[in-house]
C-alpha positions as CSV (number, residue, x, y, z in Angstrom):
1,M,30.1,10.3,-66.7
2,K,32.7,11.9,-69.0
3,N,33.3,14.7,-66.5
4,R,33.8,12.3,-63.6
5,L,36.4,10.4,-65.6
6,I,38.2,13.6,-66.5
7,K,38.1,14.7,-62.8
8,K,39.6,11.3,-61.8
9,A,42.3,11.6,-64.4
10,L,43.1,15.1,-63.3
11,C,43.5,13.9,-59.7
12,V,45.9,11.2,-60.9
13,A,47.8,13.9,-63.0
14,L,48.1,16.1,-59.9
15,A,49.5,13.3,-57.9
16,S,52.0,12.5,-60.8
17,T,53.2,16.1,-60.7
18,M,53.9,15.9,-57.1
19,V,55.9,12.6,-57.6
20,F,57.5,13.0,-61.1
21,G,57.2,16.7,-61.8
22,D,56.3,16.5,-65.5
23,A,52.9,14.9,-65.8
24,L,50.8,18.1,-65.4
25,P,52.8,20.2,-67.9
26,A,52.4,17.4,-70.5
27,M,48.6,17.4,-69.9
28,A,48.5,21.2,-70.0
29,A,50.3,21.1,-73.3
30,D,47.6,18.9,-74.7
31,G,45.2,21.9,-74.6
32,S,42.1,19.7,-75.0
33,A,38.7,21.2,-74.2
34,D,37.9,18.5,-71.6
35,V,41.1,19.2,-69.7
36,Q,40.5,22.9,-69.8
37,S,37.0,22.4,-68.5
38,A,38.3,20.2,-65.7
39,Q,40.8,22.8,-64.7
40,A,38.1,25.4,-64.7
41,E,35.9,23.2,-62.4
42,V,38.7,22.7,-60.0
43,A,39.4,26.4,-59.8
44,F,35.6,27.1,-59.4
45,A,35.3,24.5,-56.7
46,E,37.9,26.1,-54.6
47,E,35.9,29.3,-54.1
48,A,33.4,29.4,-51.2
49,S,29.8,30.2,-52.3
50,I,26.2,29.8,-51.2
51,T,23.9,29.1,-54.1
52,Y,20.7,28.6,-52.0
53,F,19.7,29.0,-48.4
54,S,16.2,28.5,-47.0
55,V,14.9,28.4,-43.4
56,G,11.3,27.3,-43.4
57,G,8.7,29.3,-45.3
58,Q,7.2,31.4,-42.5
59,D,8.4,33.7,-39.7
60,T,6.3,31.8,-37.1
61,V,6.5,28.0,-36.6
62,S,3.8,25.9,-35.0
63,S,4.5,22.4,-36.5
64,G,7.3,21.5,-34.1
65,S,10.3,22.0,-36.3
66,V,11.6,24.2,-39.2
67,H,13.2,22.7,-42.3
68,I,16.6,24.1,-43.3
69,S,18.0,23.5,-46.8
70,A,21.0,25.0,-48.6
71,L,23.6,24.2,-51.2
72,G,26.8,25.7,-52.7
73,Y,30.5,25.2,-53.1
74,G,33.4,25.1,-50.6
75,T,35.1,22.7,-48.3
76,E,32.8,23.1,-45.3
77,A,29.5,24.7,-44.4
78,V,28.7,25.5,-40.8
79,L,25.2,26.3,-39.4
80,Y,24.9,28.6,-36.3
81,V,21.7,29.1,-34.3
82,N,21.6,32.2,-32.3
83,G,25.4,32.4,-32.6
84,A,26.0,28.8,-31.3
85,W,27.3,26.0,-33.5
86,Y,24.6,23.6,-34.6
87,D,26.0,21.3,-37.3
88,S,28.5,21.2,-40.2
89,W,28.6,19.7,-43.7
90,T,31.6,19.0,-46.0
91,D,32.3,18.0,-49.6
92,S,31.3,14.4,-49.6
93,D,31.3,13.8,-53.4
94,Y,34.8,15.3,-54.0
95,D,33.3,17.8,-56.5
96,G,33.6,20.8,-54.3
97,S,29.9,21.1,-53.6
98,W,28.0,20.7,-50.3
99,H,24.3,20.6,-49.5
100,V,22.2,20.9,-46.3
101,D,18.9,19.1,-45.6
102,T,18.0,19.1,-41.9
103,E,15.3,19.8,-39.3
104,F,15.6,22.1,-36.3
105,R,13.3,21.7,-33.3
106,G,12.9,24.9,-31.3
107,V,11.3,25.6,-27.9
108,A,7.8,27.2,-27.8
109,G,8.1,30.9,-27.1
110,A,11.7,31.3,-28.3
111,T,13.1,33.2,-31.3
112,Y,15.9,31.9,-33.4
113,Q,18.2,33.3,-36.1
114,F,20.2,31.0,-38.4
115,K,23.5,31.8,-40.0
116,L,25.3,29.7,-42.6
117,V,29.1,30.2,-42.9
118,V,31.0,28.5,-45.8
119,S,34.8,28.3,-46.1
120,D,37.2,27.0,-48.8
121,D,40.9,25.8,-48.9
122,N,42.1,29.3,-49.6
123,G,40.8,30.6,-46.2
124,Q,38.0,32.5,-47.8
125,T,34.5,32.5,-46.2
126,V,31.1,33.6,-47.2
127,S,28.0,33.8,-45.0
128,Q,24.3,34.3,-45.1
129,E,21.8,35.0,-42.3
130,S,18.1,34.2,-42.1
131,G,15.4,36.4,-40.7
132,K,14.2,35.7,-37.1
133,I,12.0,32.7,-36.7
134,Y,9.5,32.5,-33.8
135,F,8.3,29.1,-32.4
136,E,4.7,29.7,-31.4
137,A,3.9,29.2,-27.7
138,P,0.5,27.9,-26.5
139,K,-1.9,30.2,-24.7
140,F,-3.6,29.0,-21.5
141,S,-7.3,28.8,-21.9
142,R,-9.3,31.6,-20.3
143,S,-12.7,29.9,-20.9
144,R,-11.8,26.6,-19.4
145,K,-10.6,26.6,-15.8
146,P,-7.8,24.4,-14.6
147,S,-9.0,21.0,-13.4
148,E,-7.8,19.1,-10.4
149,Y,-8.5,16.0,-8.3
150,V,-7.2,14.3,-5.2
151,S,-6.1,10.7,-5.7
152,Y,-5.9,7.9,-3.2
153,S,-4.0,4.6,-3.2
154,T,-4.0,1.4,-1.2
155,G,-1.0,1.4,1.1
156,D,1.4,-1.6,1.5
157,T,-0.5,-3.0,4.4
158,G,-4.0,-2.5,2.8
159,Y,-5.3,0.7,4.3
160,R,-6.3,3.6,2.0
161,E,-4.0,6.6,2.0
162,L,-3.7,9.9,0.3
163,G,-1.8,9.5,-3.0
164,G,-1.4,13.0,-4.3
165,V,-2.9,15.9,-6.3
166,S,-3.2,16.0,-10.1
167,V,-3.7,19.4,-11.7
168,S,-4.2,20.2,-15.4
169,F,-4.0,23.6,-17.1
170,P,-5.6,23.5,-20.5
171,F,-4.4,25.4,-23.6
172,D,-6.7,27.1,-26.1
173,S,-5.6,24.6,-28.8
174,Y,-3.2,21.7,-29.4
175,V,0.4,22.8,-30.0
176,Q,3.1,20.7,-31.7
177,N,6.1,22.6,-30.6
178,D,8.4,21.5,-27.8
179,I,7.1,23.0,-24.6
180,W,9.1,23.8,-21.5
181,Y,7.1,24.6,-18.3
182,E,7.4,25.2,-14.6
183,V,4.9,24.5,-11.9
184,Y,4.4,26.6,-8.7
185,R,2.5,25.9,-5.5
186,S,1.4,28.0,-2.5
187,T,-0.9,27.6,0.5
188,K,-2.3,31.1,-0.2
189,P,-4.5,32.1,-3.1
190,S,-2.2,34.9,-4.1
191,G,1.5,35.2,-3.3
192,G,4.0,32.9,-1.7
193,F,4.3,30.7,-4.7
194,T,7.4,28.5,-5.0
195,K,8.5,26.3,-7.8
196,I,7.9,22.6,-7.0
197,L,9.0,21.1,-10.2
198,S,12.6,20.2,-10.1
199,G,14.2,21.9,-13.2
200,V,11.9,22.4,-16.2
201,G,9.2,20.1,-17.4
202,Y,9.2,19.0,-21.1
203,M,6.4,18.0,-23.5
204,Y,6.4,17.4,-27.3
205,G,3.1,18.6,-28.4
206,A,0.2,18.9,-25.9
207,S,-3.2,20.4,-25.2
208,E,-2.5,21.1,-21.5
209,V,0.1,21.1,-18.8
210,R,-0.3,18.3,-16.3
211,Y,1.4,17.8,-13.0
212,Y,1.1,15.3,-10.2
213,D,2.1,16.4,-6.8
214,N,2.6,13.6,-4.3
215,N,4.1,15.8,-1.6
216,V,0.8,16.9,0.0
217,K,-0.7,16.6,3.4
218,V,-4.3,16.2,4.6
219,G,-5.7,19.3,6.2
220,N,-4.1,21.8,3.7
221,T,-5.5,23.8,0.8
222,Y,-3.1,24.1,-2.1
223,Y,-2.9,26.6,-5.0
224,Y,-1.1,25.8,-8.2
225,M,-0.1,27.7,-11.3
226,A,1.9,26.8,-14.4
227,K,4.3,28.9,-16.6
228,I,5.4,28.3,-20.1
229,V,9.1,29.2,-20.3
230,T,11.8,29.2,-23.0
231,G,14.3,27.5,-20.7
232,T,18.1,27.6,-21.2
233,D,20.2,25.6,-23.6
234,S,22.9,26.1,-26.2
235,Y,20.7,28.5,-28.1
236,N,18.8,30.3,-25.3
237,K,21.1,31.6,-22.7
238,T,18.4,33.2,-20.6
239,S,15.0,31.6,-19.7
240,R,12.0,33.8,-20.3
241,V,8.4,33.4,-19.1
242,V,6.1,33.3,-22.1
243,E,2.7,32.5,-20.6
244,T,1.2,32.1,-17.1
245,S,-1.9,30.1,-16.2
246,A,-4.8,30.8,-13.9
247,V,-4.5,29.5,-10.3
248,A,-6.0,26.1,-9.5
249,K,-7.3,25.4,-6.0
250,V,-7.1,22.0,-4.5
251,D,-8.7,21.3,-1.1
252,C,-7.2,18.5,0.9
253,R,-9.0,19.3,4.1
254,L,-11.5,17.1,5.7
255,G,-14.9,18.7,5.2
256,T,-18.4,17.4,5.8
257,A,-19.2,14.2,4.0
258,E,-22.5,13.5,2.3
259,L,-24.5,10.6,3.8
260,S,-27.3,8.6,2.2
261,V,-29.2,5.7,3.9
262,D,-31.5,3.2,2.2
263,R,-33.4,0.1,3.2
264,G,-31.4,-2.9,1.9
265,A,-31.7,-6.6,1.6
266,K,-29.8,-7.2,4.9
267,G,-30.5,-4.0,6.8
268,A,-29.7,-0.3,6.4
269,D,-27.4,0.4,3.4
270,I,-25.2,3.4,4.2
271,T,-23.3,5.3,1.5
272,V,-20.8,8.1,2.2
273,S,-19.9,10.5,-0.6
274,D,-17.9,13.7,-1.1
275,Y,-15.7,12.8,1.8
276,G,-12.5,14.4,0.5
277,A,-9.3,13.0,1.9
278,A,-11.0,10.8,4.6
279,N,-9.9,7.1,4.8
280,Q,-12.2,6.1,7.6
281,F,-15.5,7.2,9.1
282,D,-17.0,7.1,12.6
283,L,-20.6,6.0,12.2
284,Y,-23.2,7.1,14.8
285,R,-26.8,5.9,15.2
286,S,-29.9,6.9,17.2
287,T,-33.7,6.2,17.2
288,S,-34.2,10.0,17.6
289,K,-33.3,12.6,14.9
290,T,-32.0,15.1,17.4
291,K,-30.4,13.2,20.3
292,G,-29.0,10.0,21.7
293,F,-26.5,9.3,19.0
294,K,-23.9,6.7,19.8
295,K,-20.9,5.5,17.8
296,I,-21.6,2.0,16.5
297,K,-18.6,1.4,14.3
298,T,-15.6,2.9,12.5
299,I,-15.9,1.9,8.9
300,Y,-13.1,2.0,6.3
301,T,-15.1,1.9,3.1
302,P,-17.7,4.4,1.8
303,E,-20.3,1.6,1.7
304,Y,-21.6,-0.3,4.7
305,T,-24.7,-2.3,5.8
306,D,-25.9,-2.1,9.3
307,T,-27.4,-5.5,9.9
308,T,-28.2,-4.9,13.6
309,V,-31.5,-3.0,12.8
310,K,-34.9,-4.4,13.5
311,A,-38.0,-4.4,11.3
312,G,-40.6,-1.8,12.0
313,K,-38.2,0.8,13.6
314,T,-36.8,4.0,12.2
315,Y,-33.1,4.7,12.6
316,Y,-31.1,7.9,12.2
317,Y,-27.4,8.1,11.2
318,K,-24.6,10.5,10.8
319,V,-20.9,10.1,10.0
320,V,-17.7,11.9,11.0
321,P,-15.0,11.7,8.3
322,K,-11.4,11.0,9.5
323,Y,-7.9,10.6,8.1
324,Y,-5.3,8.5,9.8
325,D,-1.7,9.1,8.7
326,A,0.1,5.8,9.3
327,S,3.5,7.5,9.0
328,T,2.9,10.1,11.7
329,R,0.1,8.3,13.7
330,A,-1.9,11.6,13.5
331,V,-5.7,11.7,13.2
332,S,-7.5,14.5,11.4
333,K,-11.3,14.9,11.8
334,G,-13.9,16.6,9.7
335,T,-17.3,17.7,10.8
336,A,-20.4,15.5,11.2
337,S,-22.6,15.0,8.2
338,E,-26.3,15.8,8.2
339,V,-28.6,13.3,9.8
340,R,-30.3,10.8,7.6
341,G,-33.1,8.4,8.6
342,V,-34.5,5.2,7.3
343,K,-37.5,3.1,8.3
344,I,-36.7,-0.6,8.3
345,L,-39.7,-2.4,7.0
346,M,-38.2,-5.7,5.7
347,G,-35.0,-6.9,4.0
348,T,-35.2,-8.4,0.5
349,T,-33.9,-11.7,-0.8
350,E,-33.2,-13.4,-4.1
351,L,-35.5,-16.2,-5.2
352,T,-34.2,-19.3,-7.2
353,A,-36.4,-21.7,-9.1
354,V,-35.3,-25.1,-10.5
355,Q,-37.5,-27.7,-12.0
356,N,-36.8,-31.0,-10.2
357,T,-39.4,-33.3,-11.7
358,K,-41.7,-33.3,-14.7
359,S,-44.4,-31.5,-12.8
360,S,-42.7,-29.8,-9.8
361,V,-40.4,-26.8,-9.2
362,K,-38.1,-26.3,-6.1
363,L,-37.9,-22.7,-4.8
364,T,-35.1,-21.6,-2.5
365,W,-34.2,-18.2,-1.0
366,D,-32.0,-16.7,1.7
367,K,-33.3,-15.3,5.0
368,A,-34.5,-11.7,4.7
369,A,-33.6,-9.4,7.5
370,G,-36.5,-9.0,9.9
371,A,-38.6,-11.7,8.4
372,N,-40.1,-14.5,10.4
373,M,-42.6,-15.8,7.8
374,Y,-42.5,-16.5,4.1
375,E,-45.4,-16.9,1.7
376,V,-45.0,-18.5,-1.8
377,W,-47.5,-17.7,-4.5
378,Y,-47.5,-18.8,-8.2
379,M,-49.6,-18.4,-11.4
380,R,-49.4,-19.2,-15.1
381,S,-47.9,-16.2,-16.9
382,D,-48.7,-17.6,-20.3
383,I,-52.5,-17.6,-19.6
384,S,-54.2,-14.2,-19.7
385,G,-56.3,-13.6,-16.6
386,D,-54.7,-16.2,-14.4
387,R,-54.2,-15.1,-10.8
388,Y,-51.7,-15.8,-8.1
389,K,-52.5,-18.8,-5.8
390,R,-50.8,-19.2,-2.5
391,A,-48.8,-22.4,-2.4
392,V,-47.3,-22.4,1.1
393,A,-46.6,-20.3,4.2
394,T,-43.4,-21.3,5.9
395,K,-40.6,-20.2,8.3
396,G,-38.1,-22.1,6.2
397,T,-36.1,-21.0,3.2
398,S,-37.3,-23.5,0.6
399,C,-40.4,-25.3,-0.8
400,T,-41.5,-27.5,-3.7
401,I,-44.6,-26.7,-5.8
402,K,-46.1,-29.8,-7.4
403,G,-48.7,-30.5,-10.0
404,L,-47.4,-28.0,-12.6
405,A,-48.0,-28.3,-16.3
406,S,-45.2,-29.2,-18.6
407,G,-44.3,-26.7,-21.3
408,A,-45.9,-23.8,-19.3
409,E,-44.6,-20.5,-18.1
410,Y,-44.9,-19.7,-14.4
411,S,-44.4,-16.6,-12.3
412,F,-43.5,-17.2,-8.7
413,K,-43.9,-14.6,-5.9
414,L,-42.1,-14.7,-2.5
415,K,-43.5,-12.5,0.3
416,S,-41.0,-12.0,3.1
417,Q,-43.0,-11.0,6.1
418,S,-42.7,-9.7,9.7
419,V,-45.7,-11.2,11.5
420,S,-46.7,-10.3,15.0
421,G,-49.9,-11.3,16.8
422,G,-51.1,-13.0,13.7
423,K,-50.8,-9.7,11.7
424,V,-48.4,-8.8,9.0
425,I,-46.5,-5.8,10.2
426,C,-44.5,-5.3,6.9
427,E,-43.4,-7.3,3.9
428,N,-41.3,-7.3,0.8
429,V,-42.0,-9.2,-2.5
430,T,-39.6,-11.0,-4.8
431,Y,-40.5,-12.5,-8.2
432,K,-39.1,-15.3,-10.4
433,W,-40.1,-16.5,-13.8
434,L,-39.6,-20.1,-15.1
435,Q,-40.6,-22.2,-18.1
436,T,-41.3,-25.8,-17.3
437,G,-40.6,-28.8,-19.6
438,Y,-38.4,-28.6,-22.7
439,T,-36.4,-25.4,-23.2
440,E,-34.3,-24.4,-26.2
441,S,-31.1,-24.0,-24.1
442,V,-29.6,-25.3,-20.9
443,R,-29.6,-23.1,-17.8
444,E,-26.8,-22.5,-15.2
445,L,-24.1,-24.1,-17.3
446,E,-20.8,-23.9,-15.4
447,A,-17.3,-25.5,-15.1
448,V,-17.5,-26.8,-11.5
449,S,-13.9,-28.1,-11.4
450,S,-11.0,-29.2,-13.4
451,T,-7.9,-31.3,-13.3
452,V,-4.7,-31.2,-15.4
453,S,-1.8,-33.5,-16.4
454,A,1.4,-32.3,-18.0
455,S,4.5,-33.8,-19.5
456,K,7.8,-33.5,-17.6
457,D,9.0,-30.8,-19.9
458,K,5.6,-29.0,-19.7
459,K,5.4,-28.9,-23.5
460,N,2.2,-30.9,-23.5
461,L,-0.8,-30.9,-21.2
462,T,-4.3,-32.2,-20.9
463,I,-7.1,-30.3,-19.1
464,Y,-10.2,-32.1,-17.9
465,T,-13.1,-29.8,-17.1
466,N,-16.2,-31.0,-15.2
467,L,-19.3,-29.4,-16.7
468,K,-22.7,-29.2,-15.0
469,W,-26.0,-27.6,-15.9
470,N,-29.7,-27.8,-14.9
471,R,-31.6,-30.7,-16.4
472,V,-33.8,-29.9,-19.3
473,W,-37.1,-31.7,-18.7
474,G,-38.6,-33.3,-21.9
475,A,-35.3,-33.4,-23.7
476,S,-34.0,-36.5,-25.3
477,G,-30.4,-35.6,-24.3
478,Y,-27.6,-33.2,-25.0
479,K,-24.9,-32.7,-27.6
480,I,-21.5,-31.3,-26.7
481,F,-19.7,-29.2,-29.3
482,A,-16.3,-27.4,-29.4
483,R,-14.5,-25.3,-32.1
484,N,-11.1,-26.8,-33.0
485,N,-8.5,-24.0,-33.0
486,Y,-6.2,-26.0,-35.2
487,T,-8.8,-26.4,-38.0
488,N,-11.2,-23.6,-37.1
489,K,-14.1,-26.1,-37.4
490,L,-16.9,-26.8,-35.0
491,E,-16.8,-30.4,-33.9
492,Q,-19.4,-32.6,-32.2
493,V,-17.4,-34.0,-29.2
494,A,-20.1,-36.2,-27.6
495,V,-23.8,-37.1,-27.5
496,I,-25.5,-37.7,-24.1
497,K,-28.6,-39.8,-24.7
498,S,-30.3,-39.1,-21.4
499,A,-31.8,-35.8,-20.2
500,A,-31.2,-37.0,-16.6
501,R,-27.4,-36.9,-17.1
502,N,-26.6,-33.2,-16.8
503,T,-22.8,-33.5,-16.3
504,Y,-19.9,-34.1,-18.6
505,K,-16.1,-34.4,-18.3
506,F,-14.5,-32.4,-21.2
507,K,-11.0,-33.4,-22.3
508,N,-8.9,-30.6,-23.8
509,T,-5.3,-30.9,-25.0
510,G,-2.5,-28.4,-25.7
511,S,1.1,-28.2,-26.7
512,S,3.8,-25.5,-26.8
513,S,4.0,-25.9,-30.6
514,K,0.3,-25.9,-31.5
515,G,-1.4,-24.2,-28.6
516,I,-4.7,-25.1,-26.9
517,K,-7.1,-27.2,-29.0
518,Y,-10.3,-25.8,-27.6
519,Y,-11.2,-22.5,-25.9
520,S,-14.9,-23.1,-25.2
521,A,-17.4,-26.0,-25.2
522,Y,-21.1,-25.7,-26.1
523,V,-23.9,-27.7,-24.6
524,V,-27.1,-28.1,-26.7
525,P,-30.3,-29.9,-25.6
526,Y,-32.1,-31.9,-28.3
527,K,-35.6,-33.5,-28.5
528,G,-35.9,-36.2,-31.1
529,K,-34.5,-34.6,-34.3
530,K,-35.0,-31.1,-33.0
531,Q,-31.8,-29.4,-31.8
532,G,-31.8,-26.4,-29.4
533,E,-29.5,-23.5,-29.0
534,M,-25.8,-23.5,-27.9
535,T,-24.7,-22.4,-24.5
536,S,-21.0,-21.9,-24.0
537,V,-18.5,-22.3,-21.2
538,S,-14.7,-22.0,-21.1
539,V,-12.6,-25.2,-21.0
540,N,-9.0,-23.9,-21.4
541,Y,-8.3,-23.1,-17.7
542,I,-6.0,-25.0,-15.5
543,P,-7.3,-25.9,-12.0
544,L,-7.2,-23.6,-9.0
545,A,-4.4,-23.9,-6.4
546,K,-5.8,-25.8,-3.3
547,N,-4.7,-26.3,0.3
548,V,-3.9,-22.6,0.7
549,K,-2.4,-21.9,4.1
550,A,-1.0,-18.8,5.9
551,V,1.3,-19.3,8.9
552,R,3.0,-16.7,11.0
553,K,6.8,-16.9,10.6
554,S,7.9,-13.9,12.7
555,T,6.6,-10.6,14.1
556,S,6.9,-9.2,10.5
557,E,6.3,-12.1,8.2
558,V,3.6,-14.6,7.2
559,R,4.3,-17.6,4.9
560,V,1.6,-18.5,2.4
561,T,1.8,-22.1,1.0
562,W,-0.4,-24.1,-1.5
563,S,-0.4,-27.3,-3.4
564,A,1.3,-27.4,-6.8
565,V,-0.8,-27.4,-10.0
566,P,0.5,-29.7,-12.7
567,G,1.5,-27.6,-15.8
568,A,1.5,-24.3,-14.0
569,D,4.4,-22.0,-15.0
570,S,3.8,-19.5,-12.2
571,Y,1.5,-18.5,-9.4
572,T,0.1,-15.0,-8.7
573,V,-0.5,-14.2,-5.0
574,Y,-3.4,-12.0,-4.1
575,R,-4.5,-10.6,-0.7
576,M,-8.0,-9.4,0.0
577,N,-9.0,-7.2,2.9
578,P,-12.7,-7.7,3.7
579,V,-12.8,-4.8,6.2
580,L,-11.3,-2.4,3.7
581,G,-12.9,-3.7,0.6
582,T,-9.6,-4.0,-1.3
583,T,-7.8,-6.7,-3.2
584,Q,-4.0,-6.4,-3.6
585,W,-1.6,-8.0,-6.1
586,L,1.3,-9.2,-3.9
587,G,3.6,-10.8,-6.4
588,Q,4.3,-13.7,-8.7
589,T,6.4,-16.8,-8.1
590,T,7.3,-20.2,-9.6
591,S,7.4,-21.9,-6.2
592,T,4.5,-23.0,-4.0
593,N,5.2,-20.5,-1.2
594,F,5.3,-16.8,-0.7
595,S,6.4,-14.5,2.1
596,D,4.3,-11.5,2.9
597,R,6.1,-8.8,4.9
598,K,3.7,-5.9,4.2
599,L,1.5,-6.5,7.2
600,T,-0.2,-4.6,10.0
601,T,-1.8,-6.0,13.1
602,K,-5.5,-6.5,13.9
603,L,-6.5,-6.7,10.2
604,E,-7.9,-9.7,8.6
605,Y,-6.2,-10.8,5.4
606,T,-7.5,-13.4,2.9
607,Y,-4.9,-15.0,0.6
608,F,-5.7,-16.8,-2.6
609,I,-3.6,-18.0,-5.5
610,Q,-4.0,-17.8,-9.3
611,P,-2.0,-20.5,-11.1
612,S,-1.0,-19.6,-14.7
613,T,0.5,-21.2,-17.7
614,I,1.1,-19.9,-21.2
615,V,0.5,-22.4,-24.0
616,S,1.8,-21.1,-27.4
617,G,0.9,-17.5,-26.4
618,V,-2.5,-18.4,-24.8
619,N,-2.9,-17.7,-21.1
620,C,-4.7,-20.6,-19.5
621,S,-5.1,-19.1,-16.0
622,I,-8.6,-18.7,-14.6
623,D,-9.9,-15.3,-13.5
624,Y,-8.5,-14.3,-10.1
625,E,-12.0,-13.6,-8.8
626,V,-12.8,-17.3,-9.2
627,A,-9.5,-18.2,-7.5
628,R,-11.0,-17.0,-4.2
629,Q,-12.7,-20.4,-3.9
630,Y,-9.6,-21.7,-2.1
631,K,-8.2,-19.3,0.4
632,A,-6.5,-18.8,3.7
633,V,-7.6,-16.3,6.3
634,Y,-5.0,-14.7,8.6
635,T,-4.8,-12.0,11.1
636,H,-1.4,-10.8,12.1
637,A,-1.1,-10.6,15.9
638,V,1.2,-8.4,18.0
639,G,4.3,-10.2,19.1
640,T,4.3,-11.5,22.7
641,P,7.0,-10.1,25.0
642,K,9.6,-12.5,26.3
643,M,9.8,-12.1,30.1
644,S,13.4,-11.6,31.4
645,G,12.5,-11.7,35.1
646,A,11.5,-9.7,38.2
647,S,13.6,-8.6,41.2
648,N,13.3,-6.6,44.4
649,T,15.3,-3.4,43.7
650,G,14.4,-1.3,46.7
651,A,12.0,-0.6,49.5
652,K,8.5,-1.7,48.3
653,K,10.0,-1.8,44.8
654,I,10.0,-4.7,42.3
655,T,11.4,-4.2,38.8
656,V,10.2,-6.3,35.9
657,K,12.1,-6.6,32.6
658,W,11.2,-8.1,29.2
659,S,12.4,-8.2,25.6
660,S,11.2,-5.6,23.1
661,V,8.5,-6.4,20.5
662,T,8.8,-5.2,16.9
663,G,6.1,-2.5,16.3
664,A,5.0,-2.2,19.9
665,K,4.0,1.3,21.0
666,N,4.0,0.5,24.6
667,Y,3.6,-2.3,27.2
668,V,1.0,-3.0,29.8
669,V,2.0,-4.5,33.1
670,Y,-0.3,-6.8,35.1
671,R,0.1,-8.0,38.7
672,A,-1.4,-10.7,40.9
673,T,-0.6,-12.1,44.4
674,K,-1.0,-15.7,43.2
675,K,0.4,-17.2,40.0
676,N,-3.0,-18.4,38.8
677,G,-4.9,-15.6,40.5
678,K,-6.6,-12.5,39.1
679,Y,-4.2,-10.1,37.4
680,S,-4.8,-6.4,37.5
681,K,-3.3,-3.7,35.3
682,I,-0.8,-1.6,37.3
683,G,0.9,0.5,34.7
684,T,1.9,1.2,31.1
685,T,5.3,2.0,29.7
686,S,7.1,2.5,26.4
687,S,10.3,1.0,27.8
688,C,11.2,-2.7,28.4
689,S,11.1,-2.4,32.2
690,F,8.7,-1.3,34.8
691,T,9.1,-0.7,38.6
692,D,6.3,-1.6,40.9
693,K,6.5,0.9,43.7
694,K,3.7,-0.5,45.7
695,A,5.1,-3.9,46.6
696,A,4.4,-4.6,50.3
697,K,7.3,-6.0,52.3
698,G,7.2,-9.7,52.8
699,K,4.8,-10.4,49.9
700,T,5.4,-12.3,46.7
701,Y,4.0,-10.8,43.5
702,Y,3.5,-12.3,40.0
703,Y,3.7,-10.2,36.9
704,K,2.7,-10.5,33.2
705,V,3.3,-8.1,30.3
706,A,1.4,-7.5,27.1
707,A,2.6,-5.5,24.1
708,V,0.3,-2.9,22.5
709,A,0.7,-1.8,18.9
710,V,-1.3,0.7,16.8
711,N,-2.0,-0.6,13.3
712,D,-1.9,1.4,10.0
713,G,-5.6,2.2,10.5
714,G,-5.1,3.7,14.0
715,C,-6.6,0.7,15.8
716,A,-4.9,-0.5,19.0
717,A,-4.1,-4.2,19.3
718,Q,-2.8,-6.0,22.3
719,S,-0.6,-9.2,22.3
720,A,-1.1,-12.3,24.3
721,Y,0.3,-12.2,27.9
722,S,4.0,-13.1,28.5
723,K,5.0,-15.9,30.8
724,T,4.9,-15.1,34.5
725,A,7.8,-13.7,36.5
726,S,7.7,-13.4,40.3
727,A,9.6,-11.7,43.1
728,K,9.3,-11.3,46.8
729,S,9.5,-7.8,48.3
730,K,12.1,-8.3,51.1
731,K,13.0,-4.6,51.7
């Protein structure tokens, strides 16, 4: 403290000397020890010096950065890295001293040398240089090979397309240093490699080099390798290759797909695997393993069920993988798979059992492929030694078994049979277990529907959820519980004093300030004073959007509309493609309409809407899978040409003209000798006019035109016919 006051006084004295000319001599005459000490400090501070200079503690750095510290005296200290300016420090405390405390991040594989230069007001400089510091570079693993995979995506219109290639080159160990790398590609296993990464890739700490290449084509084989480089910057003037990886091979060709065929519930279940880049498959079938194969369908998913098979027959299948490039309209084909066979005995079905009186159970099932008769059997499963008894043989899909004991456990057996000439040719068996009478919990609890009301400012809403469950026979009734989110306490909401009443309308409230009161409701059966177990169901979802419609607006647009849901903040629009097995997120809107312009022809689209609202941070939208309950099905048709007219343009020549259709590949021209007669195809053209050169003199001809487009899956689609145009051949 004393020294600081003296230094300040000295500064004032120096200023006085400059102004009055006599202050400093007076102080010097004083001759006190403090003044002499201050003068000595000032003189010492003017001399440049480096008291301490440290760059890390090792010659090799693997932690990502090196710590640099230094201190000394002088007016400025400058740090140079490999001869280039890095940073500078000055006397910030007005005592002639400076200090350095900083981090330097280097590039893996590069060597750096640090030099500190200090100067003072007298023009004197001192410097000190560190030893060379090497930033450790990772080593590509020789024990673990590079990994790769081909990715696919759903295109804008719904069809599957090649996405790209992902390659990974693993290191021996994780490295924290900054890593610069380059990626090279070739279509040959050795030689011909060109750099495909624009510039230099950068990573901070990694265990591998990863690269995604989206500029690939089906039918090619690609080879990749990676290089660790030092790159160029202010401190590295020349880039140097530090490490080179092994070569990764990625095959984008269409090979031979693997095929498996199994007997399924509805027919022959077909699964295609190891199909490479294929996005569609031609499926062939025969009743002979070696001959007679006919194409039965082009499928666009790797799983398909052939429901046209008949019980008792053996079928053989093979597939040819294909790739259709929607941008080039080119088709690539692989080779046919090995033949796989399956004997169709009988389809399977699910069996449902519901108790409908005190002593009876109703069984229902779907039709099984190939079955023409069903036998229902039952037995007591809680009595050892009891045997199955046949209840009924029927051609229908339901039956009721009466005279059952209450409080008993039963096993039901359904035999789906193919019967011919009074004999069972083949059959499949399905089982179902059920306990009759009182059960500890309700079965099949679900929220079947809901309604909602909201305030005008949407800050408060009320959700009514209609609950339903299977009746519990022997119960006195049901209790409804819910956990209050405001108090975190379980509340009894209602008591239903009749087991026959198995529905309840649950009221839930919410506000923007407090949130939703209840998330779930619980239904509990009770018998006298005995209470059963809780079964839960969600009650915080707003209703689904109803009246979903999809209407064509133009050759490139469909407009989807729906009814507003009170309290909804927004609506998410989804589109499902049953043929392709995909569901696409299209967008989100606050209105009740949406325009879809990502369409292709001859493909069925199913639209459904997920309404959403956020109440105090809680999303009250139902799962989008459930939202499929209300949907609109739409297939985009090729636009119809608008006929301009027909005229006699030469001997035996009539020229027909029409307007172009967006997306049309060509046009088919049809002719008849009567307006309402039989029209025959007379030509195809890619232009918007066609000349009929076989028009007999003196005859009148009638013409219609249809546009033909090829969709993004390679399927041709034809429009409706245009209006009729006619002309008489007079020449």
